[in-house]
ROKELUM-670095 format. One record per atom (N, C-alpha, C, O): x, y, z. Coordinates in pm, whole numbers, plus 50000, padded with zeros to 5 digits. Example, Ala and Ser with C-alpha at 12.3 -4.5 7.8 and 13.67 -1.06 7.14 Angstrom:
513194943150780/512304955050780/513204967050780/514244966850846/512854977550708/513674989450714/512905000350787/513415011450804/
REM end
This chain:
479075205317456/478785214617564/480005223217593/481135218617581/479755235517630/480845244717662/481595239917785/480995237317889/482905238717773/483715233017881/483595241118008/483415235318115/483695254317999/483635262318120/482315260318192/482275259818315/481235259218115/479955257318178/479905244018251/479425243318364/480405233618188/480405220518253/481265220818378/480895214818479/482385227718374/483225228618492/482505235818604/482385230718715/482015248018573/481415255718678/480085250218720/479575253718827/479525241718640/478315235018678/478445228518814/477485227918892/479665223718842/479855216618969/480815223619063/480835220719183/481615232819011/482615239119096/481955247819201/480835252419182/482645250219313/482095258719417/482195273319381/482575276619269/481865282319475/481705296419442/482745305919492/483925304219460/482355316019570/483215327719593/484025326819720/483845317819802/484925336319735/485725337919856/485525352019904/485385361219823/485525354020035/485305367320089/486365377220046/487525373520026/485975390020032/486915400119984/488105401620077/489235403220031/487875401020205/488985402820298/490065392420276/491265395420278/489635379920255/490605369320231/491285371020096/492465367820081/490525376019999/491095377619866/492185388019862/493155386819787/492045398119942/492955409419933/494255407020007/495155415420005/494355395620073/495615392020138/496205380220065/495495372619999/497495378520076/498105366620016/497495354520084/497435353820207/497055345020005/496335333520059/497215321320052/497705317819945/497415314820165/498205302520165/497735293720277/497055298220369/498115280720269/497715271320373/496245268120366/495605270520264/495725262620473/494295260020482/493855247520409/492655245420392/494785239320366/494405227020298/494325228720149/494345239820097/494245217320081/494245217819935/493105210019873/493155207119753/492095206519949/491035198519889/489695201419952/489605208220055/488645196219890/487305197519943/487215190420078/487925180620103/486325195420163/486155189820296/485615175520286/484555173520227/486325165620342/485865151720329/484815148220433/484685154920535/484075137720404/483105132720500/483835126620619/484995122720608/483125125820733/483705119720851/484105105320820/483395098120749/485225101220873/485725087920842/485545078520959/485455082821074/485495065620928/485385055521031/486715048621049/487075040120967/487455052121154/488755046121177/489885054821124/489665065821074/491095049621135/492275056921093/492525054820944/492565043520898/492695065820868/492935064520724/494165055920696/495155056420769/494075048120591/495195039420556/495395039420405/494475042320328/496595036120366/496925035520223/496455022320163/496275012320231/496275022920030/496025010619957/494635009619897/493725016819936/494485000619802/493194997619743/492895005619618/493505015919591/491945000519543/491485006919420/490035011119435/489175002819466/489755023819414/488395029019420/487775027919281/488335032919184/486625021419273/485905020319147/484735030219150/483805028819229/484785040319063/483805051019067/483085052218933/483715051418827/481785054118940/480985056318820/480685071018803/480445078118901/480705075718679/480395089618648/479645090118516/479805081318431/478815100318500/477955101218383/478705106218260/479625114418271/478315101218143/478925105718019/478265098917901/477505089417916/478585103917782/478065098017659/479225095917563/480145104117556/479185084917490/480285081617399/480515092517295/481655094817255/479455099217251/479595109417149/480175122517198/480455131417118/480355123817330/480855136517386/482235135217448/482685144317517/482925124117424/484235121717485/485265131817435/485305135017316/486105136617526/487225145317489/488365143117586/488165139017700/489585145917539/490765144317623/491495157517645/492485157917717/491025168217585/491685181217593/491245188517720/490055191517735/492165191417813/491795198417936/491205212317912/490485217617997/491495218217796/490975231417765/489875230917659/489465241317607/489385218917629/488435217517520/487005216617567/486695219517683/486145212517478/484725211217507/484495198917594/484845187717554/483915200917711/483695190017807/482205187017819/481455195117874/481785175717768/480395171917779/480155160717879/478995157517907/481215154717932/481065143118020/481645145618158/482755150818171/480895141918260/481445142518396/482575132418412/483535134718486/482465121218342/483505110918353/484845116218304/485865114018368/484855123018191/486085128918139/486615139818232/487815140718258/485685148018283/486135158918371/486735153418500/487715158918551/486165142618552/486725136318671/488165131918646/489035134218729/488395125618532/489745121118498/490695133118487/491785133018543/490265143318416/491105155118397/491445161818531/492575166018553/490445162818619/490645169618746/491595162118839/492205168118927/491745149018820/492665141218901/494075140818843/495045138718916/494175142818712/495485142318645/496125156118637/497345157418653/495325166418613/495855180018594/495395189018708/494225188918746/496325196718762/495985206218868/495605219818809/496005223318698/494835227218887/494495241018854/495135250218956/495645245619058/495115263218931/495745272619023/495095272019160/495785272019262/493755271719163/493035271219291/491935260719280/491585256319171/491385256919396/490315247019400/489235251519498/489495260219581/488035245719490/486995249019588/487375244019726/488075234019741/486915251219827/487105247119965/485845250320044/484825254219987/485915248820175/484775252020261/484975265820323/484255275220289/485945267120413/486245279920476/487755281720479/488435275320559/488295290420395/487635298020288/487265288920173/487735277520165/486425293920084/485955285019978/486745286319848/486315281219745/487885293019852/488885292019746/490205288519813/490715296019897/490765276919775/491965272019840/493125271019741/492895269819621/494365271419791/495535269919705/495625255919645/495175246219705/496205255019527/496555242119470/497895244119399/498925244219466/497925245619269/499195248019202/499735261919236/500945264219236/498825271119265/499225284119320/499195283119471/498135280819530/500355284819535/500415283919681/499875296419748/499385295719861/499965307619680/499485320319735/499225330119622/499655328019509/498515340819654/498235351119554/498045364519624/497665365019741/498315375119552/498215388519611/497895398619502/498495398319395/496925407719530/496555417619429/497295430719446/497875433419552/497275438819343/497735452619354/496655460719426/495545455819446/496975473019463/496015481119536/494765484019454/493665485319509/494935485119322/493775488019238/493015475419196/492055476219119/493425463819247/492755451119223/492755446919075/491935438719034/493665452318997/493755448618856/494865438618828/494755430418736/495925439018906/497075430218883/497175420218997/497225423919114/497195407418961/497295396819060/498545388619035/498845384918921/499285385819141/500485377419133/500235364219205/499925363919324/500365353319130/500175339819184/501535333219197/502265331919099/501885329119319/503155322319344/502925307319343/502045302219413/503715300119263/503505285819246/503985277919367/504885282119439/503355266319387/503695257619499/505115252219484/505515248219374/505845252019592/507205246619590/507135231319571/506285224619630/508025226319491/508095211819472/507135206319370/507075194219351/506355214919304/505395210119204/506145205219081/506945212519022/505885192819042/506535187118924/505485180118838/504445175818887/505785179018709/504935171318620/505175156318644/506155152418708/504295148318593/504395133918614/505665127918554/506075116918592/506275134918461/507535129918404/508755134618483/509895132018443/508515141618596/509595145918683/510105159918659/510875165018740/509705166418551/510185180018523/509455190218609/508255188618634/510145200618657/509505210418745/508495219118670/508635221818551/507475223318743/506485232618688/507035246718700/507465250918808/507035253918590/507545267618591/506435277418557/505365273518510/506705290018583/505735300418549/505465300618399/504355303718357/506485297418320/506295297118174/505285286418133/504515288418040/505285274918203/504305264518175/502885269618201/501975267418122/502725276518313/501405281718351/500955292518254/499805292618211/501855301618219/501515312318125/501075306317991/500065310517934/501845296717941/501485290417814/500115283817823/499295284917731/499855276917934/498575270017952/497405279717959/496365277517897/497575290618034/496495300418047/496235307617915/495095310717882/497295310317841/497105316717710/496395307117614/495545311217535/496765294517622/496075284617538/494605283817576/493725283417489/494335283617706/492965283517755/492215295817707/491075294917662/492865307217716/492235320017676/491885320017528/490985327317486/492585312117449/492345311717307/491245302117265/490935301317146/490635295017359/489535285917327/488245293917310/488165305417354/487225288017248/485955295217229/485345300617358/484705311117357/485535293517467/484955298017594/485995304317686/485715306917803/487195306817633/488275311917718/487985325317783/488415327817895/487275333817712/486965347017768/486095345817892/486225353617986/485205335917892/484345333818008/485125328018125/484795330618240/486155320118096/486935313918202/487915323718266/488225322818385/488405333018185/489325343218236/488805356918195/489425363618113/487665361218250/487035373718206/487905385818233/488495387118340/487955394618135/488695407118152/490185405918138/490905415618161/490685394118102/492135391918093/492495387817950/492095377217904/493255396217883/493725393017748/494955384017756/495675384117856/495175376217651/496295366817650/497625373817673/498485368617744/497785385717614/499065392817629/499275398317770/500385402617804/498215398217851/498325402917989/498465391518090/498205393118209/498885379818040/499255368518124/500755366718108/501225363218000/501505368918215/502955369718204/503655362118316/503085359918423/504885358118290/505735351818392/506625362418456/507095371718390/506825360818586/507725369818658/508675360918738/508355356418849/509835358318681/510735348718741/510245334618713/509405332318627/510795325118789/510495311018763/509215306318830/508645296218789/508755313518933/507645308119012/506475317719032/505625315219118/506415328518956/505325338118973/504635340818840/505285343618739/503315340018842/502495342918724/501685355418752/501065356718857/501705364718657/501015377518673/499825378018578/499975375918457/498655380918633/497455382818553/496995397218568/496805402118680/496835404118457/496445418218458/495055419318397/494845415918280/494115424018476/492725425218433/492465439018374/493115448818410/491505439618283/491125452518225/490405461318326/490285473418307/489925455318433/489195462918534/489465456818671/489935445418681/489175464418775/489385459418911/488535447018934/487345446718901/489155436618989/488435424119008/488925417119134/489945410219133/488175419019242/488535413019370/488255398019373/488675391219466/487565392919273/487145378919272/487995370119180/487625358719154/489115375119130/489865367719029/490315353719075/490185344318996/490845351919196/491245338419236/490095328419229/490305316719194/488895332819262/487725324319251/487565318819109/487225307219090/487795327419011/487545323518872/488565313718818/488395308418708/489645311318892/490655301818847/490415287718902/491175278518871/489395286018983/489145273019045/488655262918944/487675265218873/489335251718937/488925240518853/488635244418709/487825237918642/489285254918660/489145258818520/490505260918453/490585261818331/491565261718532/492875265818480/493865254218478/494945255118537/493505243418413/494375231718405/495705235318339/495745242218238/496785230518399/498125234018353/498795222218283/498845211118336/499295224918163/500045215318082/501495220118070/501815231418104/502355211418020/503715215517991/503715225017872/502945223317777/504575234917877/504685244717769/504935237717636/505745228517626/504235242417535/504395237917396/503935223517373/504375217017278/503055218417459/502475205217434/501655205617306/500715213417297/501985197517206/501205197717082/499845191017101/499685182217185/498875195417022/497535189817033/497545174717011/496745167417070/498445170116927/498505155816896/498975147417013/498815135217012/499565153817115/500115146517230/499255147817355/499665143417462/498065153917344/497255156617462/496845143917536/496725144017658/496615133017464/496145120817529/497155115217628/496785108217722/498435118317608/499475113117696/500245124217766/501285121717827/499755136417759/500465147817819/500515146417971/499485144118034/501685147718031/501795146418177/501125158118249/501195169518204/500485154918361/499905165318444/500725167218570/501875162818578/500125173718670/500795175718798/499945170618913/500305172419029/498795164318883/497805161018984/498145149119071/499195143019055/497245145719163/497475135019259/497485121019199/497915111519263/497005119719074/496995106819007/497565108318866/497435118818803/498175097618818/498655097218681/497765087718601/497185078418656/497675090118472/496825082018386/497545069118348/498615069418287/496935057718383/497465044618345/496955040818207/497745037618117/495615041118189/495035038818058/493675045618049/493035048618150/493245047917925/491955054017896/491355047117775/492005046117671/490115042317788/489465035517677/487995039217672/487205035117757/487635047117572/486235050117546/485455055817662/484305051917684/486045064917737/485365071017851/485675064517984/485375070218089/486275052617982/486685045618103/488195047418122/488935048418025/488625047718246/490045050418271/490515044018400/489725041118490/491815041918407/492465037718532/493555047818564/494395051018479/493545052718688/494525062418735/495285056318851/494705049018931/496565059118861/497385053918970/497965065419051/498145076519001/498245062519178/498715072819271/500015079219224/500925072419175/500095092419239/501315100019211/502045102219343/501695111319419/503035094119371/503765095219498/504615107819506/505125111119613/504785114719394/505585127019394/504705139519401/505195150619381/503425137719430/502525149319431/502915158919543/503085155019659/503035171519507/503445182019602/502345185219704/502625191519806/501105181019678/499975185319760/499745177119885/498855180419964/500515166419906/500325158320026/500245143519992/500465139519878/499935135620093/499895121120076/498585116720014/497505120320062/498665108919908/497495103019844/497365088719896/498355081319896/496195084719939/496025071920006/495695060319912/496225049319930/494865062519815/494465051719725/495615047619634/496415055919591/495695034719604/496645030019504/496205034219365/497025038119282/494895033419340/494395036119206/492915039819211/492225037019309/492455046119104/491045049119084/490665044218945/491325047418847/489605036418938/489075032018809/487755039118784/486815038118863/487685046318672/486505054218636/485735046718529/486285043018425/484445044518554/483565038218455/482495048118414/481835054218499/482315049918284/481325059218232/479965052318217/479875041218164/478905059018264/477535054318250/476715065118181/476915077018204/475795060818096/474995070418023/473775075218101/473205085518067/473345067818204/472185071918283/472475070118431/473235061218468/471875078518516/472025076618661/471495063118707/472025057218801/470445058318640/469855045618681/470825034018660/470975025418747/471475033818544/472435023118516/473595023718614/474095013418658/474025035818647/475135037418740/474735032618880/475505025518945/473555036418926/473095032219058/472935017019063/473255010819165/472435011118957/472274996518952/473624989518963/473734979019027/474644995218900/475994989418907/476524989919049/477204980719093/476215000619121/476635001619260/475924991119345/476544984119425/474614990119328/473834980719408/474244966319380/474084957519464/474774963919259/475234950519223/476684948019263/477204937119241/477334957919322/478714956319367/479754957719258/480914953819277/479364963219142/480304964619031/481174977019043/482274977518988/480684987219115/481464999219144/481305002619292/480414997319358/482165011319342/482135015119484/481425028319507/480905030719616/481395037119406/480785050319419/479985053419293/480475051419182/478765058119311/477955063319201/477885078519220/477185083419309/478605085719136/478745100119153/477545107519095/477185105618979/476945116019179/475795124119136/474675115219083/474215116818970/474235106019167/473265096019125/471835101019122/471005095519050/471525111519198/470195117319195/469255112019301/469545102219370/468095118819314/467155116019422/466495102419409/466275095619510/466155098319287/465485085419269/466365074019319/465905065019389/467645074519282/468575064319328/468745064919479/468895054519544/468735076919535/468885078319680/467735071719754/467935065019855/466525073519703/465355067219766/465495052019765/465175045319863/465985046819654/466145032319642/467175027119740/467025016319797/468245034919760/469365030319841/469175032719990/469925027120071/468205040920029/468065044720170/467855032820262/468265033220378/467235022420213/466955010820298/468115000920304/468064991120377/469155003620227/470294994520222/471354998520325/471905009520317/471624989920421/472614993120524/474034992820470/474944998320532/474224986420356/475574985220300/475894996620203/476954996720141/474965006320190/475165017420098/475075030720175/474145032820252/476045039420153/476005052920210/475325062320110/475595061919990/474445070820161/473875081620081/474545094520127/474255099620235/475435099720045/476185111820079/475475123720016/475465125419894/474875132020101/474125143620053/474975156120062/475615158820163/474955163719953/475625176819949/474525187319934/474105190419823/474045192720047/472885201520043/473105213819955/474215218919943/471995218419894/472015231019821/473035230719708/473785240319688/473055219719635/474165216919545/473935221619402/474845227319341/472745219519347/472525222019205/471255230019182/470225227419242/471345239919093/470165247519053/469725242918915/470545239918829/468415242418895/467845238618765/466845249418722/465645246818714/467345261418694/466425272418663/465785271118526/466305264318438/464655277718508/464115280418377/464715293518329/464825303118406/465085294018203/465685306018145/464685312218049/464185305517958/464385325018071/463475332517985/464285343317913/464935351517977/464255343217780/465065352717705/464555366917724/463385369917697/465435375817771/465045389617799/465335398917681/464735409717672/466235394917591/466675403817484/465615405517376/465505416117315/464835395117353/463835395517247/462855383917268/463065375417354/461795383817187/460865372717195/459715375017291/459555386117344/458915364817316/457685366317394/457895369217542/456955373317610/459125367217593/459375369417735/460255381617761/460795383217871/460395390117660/461235401917674/460625412217770/461345420117830/459315412017785/458615421117877/458805416018020/458475404518050/459335424518106/459615420618244/458345416118317/458415408018409/457195421518277/455935417618342/455595402918310/455035395818394/455925398518190/455685384618153/456585375318233/456155364818281/457845379218247/458775371018325/458325370218471/458425359618534/457845381318524/457345381318661/456135372118673/455975365018773/455285372318573/454095363718576/454495349018580/453895341318656/455475345118501/455925331118503/456525327418638/456355316118685/457205336718701/457775333918834/456675332618939/456845325519039/455545339418917/454425338419011/453565326118985/452765322219071/453705320018870/452925308218834/453435295718904/452645286918938/454725294818924/455315282318971/454975279619118/454995288519202/454675267019145/454455262319282/455775256019327/456045244419296/456565263419399/457925259419432/457965247319526/458775238219509/457095247419623/457065236119716/456745223119643/457345212719669/455795223819551/455435211919474/456585207419386/456805195419369/457315216919329/458455213519243/459515206019324/460025195719280/459825211119442/460845204719525/460385190819569/461155181219569/459105189919606/458575177119655/458505166719544/458875155219565/458035170619426/457795160919320/459015158519232/459325147019199/459705169219193/460845167719103/462075162619177/462825154219125/462285167719298/463495164319374/463215154019483/464115150619560/461985149019491/461605139319594/461945144319734/462235136419825/461905157519751/462215163419882/463695165419907/464055171220010/464555161019817/465995162719834/466415176319780/467165177119682/465935187019845/466265200319799/465515210719879/464825207519975/465645223319838/465015234519908/464445244319807/464905245019693/463455252019850/462855262419768/463845273819748/464585277319840/463875279519627/464755290819597/463925302919557/462705302119544/464615314319539/463925327119526/464395335119405/464435347319410/464745328319295/465065334619168/466355342819170/466565351419084/467215340119268/468535346419274/469575335319271/469585326619359/470445335619172/471465325319157/472615327919255/473115339119265/473005317519327/474075318919426/473555317919567/473925325819653/472675308119591/471955307319718/472845304319838/472455307019951/474035298819815/474915295619927/475895306519962/476725304720051/475805317819895/476705329019922/476475334020065/475335336020105/477555336220142/477385341720277/476645355120277/476045358920377/476685362220164/476005375120153/474725374120070/474235384220019/474195362120058/472925360219987/471855368420058/471765368320181/471025375519981/470065385120038/468815377820090/467805376820021/468915372920212/467785365920272/466655375320311/465545370920340/466935388420312/465905398020350/464955401220235/463925407720256/465285396820114/464335398420003/463215388220023/463495376220031/461965392620031/460855383320063/460775371819963/460975373719843/460465360120014/460305348419928/459125350419834/458025353719878/459365348519705/458295349719607/457365337719619/457815326219618/456085340219632/455085329619648/454225328519524/454185337619441/453535317419510/452635315619397/451445325019409/450825326019515/451115331819299/449995341319298/449425341519157/449825349619074/448475332519130/447915331218997/447135343518955/447155347318838/446445349919048/445655361819015/446555373218966/446255379818866/447645375419037/448565386018996/449255382418865/449495391118781/449575369518847/450205365118722/449295368018604/449745373118502/448015364818618/447065367418509/446935382318481/446825386518366/446955390418587/446865404918571/448055410318492/447905418618402/449255405618528/450465410218458/450445406018312/450855413618225/449985394018284/449905389418145/448945397918064/449195400817947/447835401918127/446875410618059/447485424218031/447345429617921/448165429818131/448795443018114/449855442818005/450015452517931/450565431617994/451625430517894/451075426217757/451845425017662/449765424017748/449125419417625/449785406617572/450045405217452/450055397617664/450685384917630/449685376117555/448535374817596/450125370217448/449255362217361/449015348417423/449865339517415/447865346717484/447505334017548/446935323917450/446665312517488/446755327917325/446255318517226/447365309717169/447105299217112/448605314117187/449745306717135/450175295517231/449865295817350/450885285717175/451545275617257/453035278017249/453595279317140/453685278717365/455105282217372/455935269717405/455585262117495/457025267917332/457915256517356/458785259017478/459355269917494/458905249117563/459865248917674/460835237517643/460475225817652/462075241017607/463035231117561/463865226117679/464305233917763/464055212917683/464795207017794/465605195217743/465495191217627/466415189617831/467195177517802/467005167717917/466365170818018/467575156017901/467575146118009/468985144018062/469325133318111/469815154418051/471205153518096/471305150818245/472185143418290/470405156718321/470435155718467/469095150318515/468035154118465/469155141418611/467935135618668/467025146718721/467455154918803/465775146918676/464795156618723/464625168718634/463665176218650/465545170718540/465495182818457/464255182918368/463495192618369/464055172318293/462885171618207/461595171218289/460575176718249/461655164618404/460475163918492/460085177818542/458895180918556/461075186218568/460775199918615/460055207718507/459145215518536/460455205718380/459795212618270/458345208118257/457445216318236/458115195018268/456755189618254/455845194718365/454695198318338/456335194818488/455515199518600/455245214518588/454125218918615/456245222218548/456025236618531/454975239318424/454115248018441/455035231818315/454055233718208/452635231418259/451715238618223/452475221218344/451165218418402/450705229718494/449535233418494/451635235118573/451295246118663/450945258718585/450035266118623/451655261318474/451415273318395/450025273118330/449435283718309/449515261218300/448185260418239/447115266318329/446075271018281/447355266118460/446385271618554/446265286818542/445305292718590/447265293018477/447195307418452/446845310218306/446915321618261/446485299818233/446095301418094/447255301217996/447055304017877/448485298018043/449655297717956/449835283517904/449965274017981/449835282317772/449975269017710/451445266817675/452035274117595/452035256517735/453455253517715/453605239117670/453025229917728/454395237317566/454725224017515/456165220817550/457065228317514/456395209817620/457755205717657/458395198517539/457845188717487/459555203317497/460295197617386/461625192317438/462445200017489/461835179217426/463085173317472/464075172517356/463735167717247/465295177317380/466355176817281/467515168417332/467785168117452/468185161517242/469425154617276/470445165217316/470425176417265/471335161617407/472265171217466/473025179317362/473095191617372/473605172617263/474385179717163/473565189817087/474005201017064/472355185917046/471465195016974/471045206717062/470925218017014/470825204017190/470405214717281/471465225617290/471145237417279/472715221617308/473755231817325/474155238517195/474755249217195/473805232217084/474075238316954/472945247716911/473195258316854/471705243816940/470555251016885/469805259716986/469215269816949/469835255717114/468955262317211/469695270617315/469325282117340/470735264817375/471415271917484/471965285317435/472605286017330/471705295817510/472085309717480/471245315917369/471415327617337/470315308017310/469535313117197/468035312117220/467285320517171/467585302017292/466155299117302/465375309417381/465945317117459/464065309617358/463175318717431/462865313617571/462755321417666/462715300317584/462365294317713/462955280317718/462615271717637/463855278117815/464495265017824/465005262517965/465125271818045/465295249917994/465845246518125/467365247318121/467985245418016/467935250118236/469385250118249/469725243318380/468835240218459/471005241018404/471405235418534/472825239618566/473715239618480/473025243018691/474335247318741/474555241018878/473625239718958/475775237018906/476075230719033/476955239119122/477525234019219/477075251819092/477785260619185/476765270519239/475975276019162/476785272919367/475755281619423/476265290519535/475475297519598/477585290319562/478075297519680/478615311319647/479345317119727/478275316719529/478725330119494/477755336919399/477595332619285/477105347419448/476245355519362/477085362119252/476635363019138/478275366519287/479145373319191/479585363819080/479735367918965/479805351219115/480195341519014/479165341218902/479515342218784/477905339718937/476855339318836/476735352718763/476495353118643/476895363618838/476835376618773/477885377718663/477595382518553/479105373318693/480195374518596/480035365218479/480415368718367/479485353418501/479395343218397/478135344318311/478175341518192/477015348418373/475735346918304/474845359318301/473835359318232/475185369918374/474225380718389/474705394518345/473895402518298/475995397618358/476445410618309/476335410818157/476345400318093/476225422418101/475935423617958/476925416217871/476555410117771/478215416817909/479255410917825/479555396417861/480495390617805/478795390317951/479065376717995/479075367017877/478185367417792/480075358517872/480195349117763/479125338417763/478895332017661/478465336317877/477425326117889/476125332317938/475455327018027/475795343717878/474595351117917/473375343617865/472925345917752/472855334817946/471845325317902/470535331917859/469845326717771/470205343217918/468935349717888/469095362117801/468105368817771/470315365217758/470545377617684/470235389717769/469745399817718/470525388817898/470185399517993/471175411017981/472385409017990/470665423017961/471505435017952/470825446018031/469805451417989/471395449218146/470795458918237/471885468118290/472785463618361/471815480818256/472875490218294/473035491218445/474155492118495/471935491118518/472015491918664/472695479518721/473495480418814/472355467918666/472985455618713/474485455918684/475285452318771/474865460018565/476285460618529/477035470018622/478155467118664/476415481318655/477065491118742/477245485518883/478285487418945/476225478518933/476335472619066/477405461819069/478155460619166/477475454018962/478495443518953/479895449418960/480745444419033/480135460018885/481465466218887/481795471919025/482955471819067/480785476919094/481005481719231/481425470319323/482325471719405/480765458919307/481035447419393/482465442619376/483195441119474/482885440119252/484205434219230/485325444419235/486495440819240/484975457419232/485995467619224/486305474719353/487015484819353/485795469719465/486045476419592/486495466519699/486045455019703/487385471219785/487815463219898/487075467020026/487235460620130/486255477420017/485505482120133/484305473020157/483415472220072/484275466320270/483245456420298/481835462420296/480915456320242/481665474320353/480335480320360/479835484120222/478685481420187/480705490420144/480315494420009/480025482319923/479095482219842/480835472019941/480645459819863/479315453219900/478575448819811/478995452520028/477755446220072/476535453620017/475555447419977/476605466820015/475505474819962/475295472119814/474165470219768/476395471919740/476305469419596/475815455219568/475075452919473/476245445619651/475835431719631/474335430119657/473665422319591/473835437519754/472385437219782/471615443019663/470575437619625/472105453919606/471485460019488/471475450219371/470485448919299/472585443519354/472745433919246/471665423119255/471025419819154/471465417719374/470495407019394/469055411919377/468205404519328/468795424219419/467435429519403/467085430919255/465965427819215/468025435619176/467785436919031/467545423118969/466635421418888/468365413319009/468195399818957/466825394318994/466145388318912/466425396519118/465115391919165/463995398519086/463005392019051/464135411319058/463065419018995/462905416218846/461785415418796/464035414818773/463855415018628/464845406718545/464925408618424/465585397718607/466485389318526/465675379018448/464445378418459/466375370918371/465695360518294/465645347118364/465275337218301/465985346518491/465995333818563/464735331718646/464285340718717/464195319718636/463165315018728/463815303318803/463805292018756/464365306318919/465045296118999/464085291719110/463945298419212/463435280419086/462385275719176/462915267919294/462245267319398/464115261719282/464625253819393/466065249919374/466635251519266/466665244719479/468025239519477/467995224719512/467405220719613/468625216719428/468675202219452/469895198519535/470965204419521/469725188619621/470875183019690/471705174819591/471155168319502/473015175319605/473865166119533/473885152819608/473965152719731/473805141819536/473695128719602/474675119019539/474585115819420/475605114319619/476505103719578/476155091319659/475865092219779/476185079819596/475985067219665/477325060019674/478095060019578/477615053919788/478915047519806/478785035019891/477935034219979/479635025319862/479725013419946/480225017320084/480895027520100/479905009320183/480235012620321/481735013920344/482155021220434/482545007120266/483995007420288/484645020420243/485785023120280/483945028520164/484525040820110/484485051720217/483435054720272/485645057620246/485765067720350/486395080420293/487185079920198/486045091820354/486675104420318/486175110720189/486875119120133/484985106920141/484455113420021/484215128220047/483795131920157/484475136819948/484205151019967/482715153519989/481875147219926/482405162720079/481015166420104/480715180520057/479595185320071/481705187120002/481515200619953/480545200619835/480665192219745/479595209819835/478655210719725/479375214419596/480385221419598/478835209619485/479405213019356/480465203219311/480585192219363/481245207619211/482205198619150/483455196719235/484415190519190/483445202019355/484515198919449/484545184019481/485525179119538/483485176819444/483455162519473/484445154619389/484685142819418/485045160719285/486045153519206/487395153219277/488325146719230/487505160119389/488765160519462/488835148219554/488425148619670/489345137419499/489305124419568/490635120619632/490815109019670/491555129919646/492885126319696/492885122019842/493845115819888/491815125319917/491755121320058/490885108920082/490715104720197/490355103119976/489505091319992/490375079120027/491495077919979/489845070220110/490525057720143/489485046720162/488295049420177/489935034620162/489055023120173/489265016020307/490385012620343/488185013920379/488235007820512/488344992820499/488404985720600/
REM end
């Protein structure tokens, strides 16, 4: 799986333009924790379960990430320039502050004072530049640092990193969240397994997807309370939830709605809900194939019964969505009317488009996330009511990302970031997007996107952002029927778990044990 996609799958979204255009500092360095019972105290080992597969294990912070378990370890050992937050939703981490040029093309990131690697050596701008250039050279690097060439990543003195974009980009700090892991300059690939990071925990040992991390008392970001974190990899949410219920682990990360229902009656288990956390859209290829006609895509969006999908697939742990990615954005266009099921209109559009109803169309899915395959099966049943014959094809994760993702005519996807419309536009919808899932190329959409990221004027930006969302609603390749809640299960003694939606939940530096 593409590393950037896995990262952003859970990472949070955008930051307001006004905040971006000023040097940003302070405001905390981690995701907002859950309310705690009593006074936080030091000590103890947190045992946490996370999903992963043995065949997808990796140790490279800039490499292909297929496992949440590996990403959790990496996010605790290696810091990034910025991290998700609540208000504002981009917070400082290894970068203490940042400031753009007037044309929004050049950004200067000032490094945090006192930041050192786990071996005691100071973090310098040269380390960051080397790391970002290495990241930029990966297959997905262009998507992680869009518009920035390797030669335009430079050091300015010992503590300032300069990023120069090919175009005005008011959202650049957002794009560095949980994607810009920093290593020591000139770290050889052969030494990655033991390469020191700068994060709140250091790696004690790692074995086959399982790991033990110990507190970094020299962390520049503040006091870390836990003595250690032990990460156990599970291949299914069910196995992970069972381990929690049996007392073998303290936290089941992203356990899903089925596990939540099981645990609700247990007084010794906390169900931590992160509302509006994950989208599981259907992707319809717009560039070619049977769904290239916008009328056909509209018909499929009118076929789906969204309320039934949320009730049956998510067991009610979610909300209906309206085919616009980025539902948690403060500027999400709530004035666009909610699309409702309309089988008569869907059939009319299919007739007008001369859609071949005699064929059976494959809908490709995986079982990577709880409910994903179920959503495909239910949609196929709903589509039959409009005369559309759909066959659900399940693929193993590796085969899916090799053969179907970015290529298929109709398939399921999933993303765990939802607080920025612009984030999705930059990653998946503009013509040049490195992860353009539907092959969407729309000149009007591209123009609106450039207006949004290229202006500091709030009114002009809001107008362009509204245009952007209307185009996505009208003719993109996404059928976003609902948003799932993120659900973590935890023993009663676990306090301070992050409640921020998305992959901000890997920020465990404030967790403590009661």
